[in-house]
C-alpha positions, 0 to 999 in steps of 0.5 A: 577500512577497505574491508568494512562490509557493514556501516549503520548510523542513526540519529548521528549528527552528520549533516551536509553531503555524503562524504566522498570518502565513502567511495573508498569502502569498496567492500561495503555490502550494507549501508544505513545512514538514517534520521540525520541531516544528510542533504545530498548523495555524493557521486562516489556512492554509485561506485560501490558495486558490491552494495546490496543494502542501501537505506538513506531514509529520514534525511534531507536529501534534495535534488534528483535521483541520479540515473547512475544508481543503476551501476549498483547492480547488486542492490536488493534493498533501496530505501530513500524514503522521507527525503526531499528528492524531486524530478522523475524516477529515472528509467534506469531503476529497471536495471537493478534486477536484484531488487527485492525492496524499492522504497521511494515514499514521502519525497517530491517525485513527479511525472510518470511511474517508469514502466521499466519497474516491470522488469524487476522480477524479484521485487516483493515490495514497492512503496512510492506513496506520498509523492506527486506522481501522475499518469496511470499504473504501468501495464508492465507491472503485470510482470512483477510476479513476486510483488507482495506489497504495492503502495502507490497512495497519496499521489496524483495518479488517474485514469482507470485501475488497469484490468490486465496487470492483476493476472500476473500479481498472484502473490500480492498481499497488500494493495494501497491505491488510496488518495489518488484520482482513479476512476471507473470500476474496481476491476473484477480481475483484481478480486479474481487473481489476487487471492492472497490479498489481506489488505486493500485500500482504495479510499479517496478516489472516484471509483464507481460501480459495485464491489467485485463479487469475488473480493475475498473469495478463496479457493481450497481449504477455508481454514488454511487460506488467507483472507481479507483483514483490512478493507478501506473503500471509503470516499468513493461512489460505490453502489450495490450490496456487500458481496457474499465472498467477504469472510467477516470472521477474519476482518479486523478493519473495515471502512466503507463509509461515504459511498452509496452502498445499499442492502443490509449488513450481513447477519453473520459471525464477525471476527473477535479481533475486529477493531474498527467498523465504519459504514456511515453515510451510505444507504444501508437499511434493515437491522444492525446485526446483534452479532456485530454489536457483541464484539468486545474488541470493537473500539470504533463503530460508525453506522450513522447516515444510513436507514437502519431500523430503530430496533438495531439502535435499541440493541446497541444502547443495551449492549453499551449502557451509559456508565 
């Protein structure tokens, strides 16, 4: 067993603490024990210095995350999501220089996000959602230059969304900061530097001001560029008109509801794959675009609570007659 390199169990009737005998598996490279009844991590686990992949998600692990996690210096993936871990995320997490994926979501972590995460230059995925984290986004995130997926949603984070960090996050594709207490404006720098963004979710915050003019703008060949496909800015206090930079021909999901947006909806080509379009409870006016009403892939269209002309409503009724 000392030569064992891979161990994966799922939905097996293992309960209680991880057995200390795991420490004898010194050649172990990948360990996955998910969807079980594991309640705690044995100290012997941290002696497995050859481990590159560790997933203990969907268990019932309680207590704090031991700072000795930093001894597992070869880890590239660490997933402890959907457990009952409490306390703060240890600063020593920043010593895991080879981490590509860090998933601590859906626990009970509190306190600030450790700035040492900024030293994880290889990190592509950071998932800290569904905790009780507070404070602001560390400015050190700017140095996470490989980051593609950042999810800090459903926490107690506050203050303004930092301006400076986005210059270093040019590879970012998915950003989710929804369900926090962020205030201030959406940084123009976010739109200017994160040109690979396909998903942006900032819903349920206290954001004000206009949607950045460059959001969704791409440089180079329009056919080869990646575009915004999912956008959710609902339940904020955003004002102004929709920016021309958004390429509606690529958008699949759009939720801008419950803001104070004005002007008209763009009379342009909408993606044939768009599924949800929600702009209710704003101050839009004018005619509902017929091109939007003709998209057959739509399964949710919410336009109420605005000032649209009746002409658009008539067209909508003609497009979707009663059966």
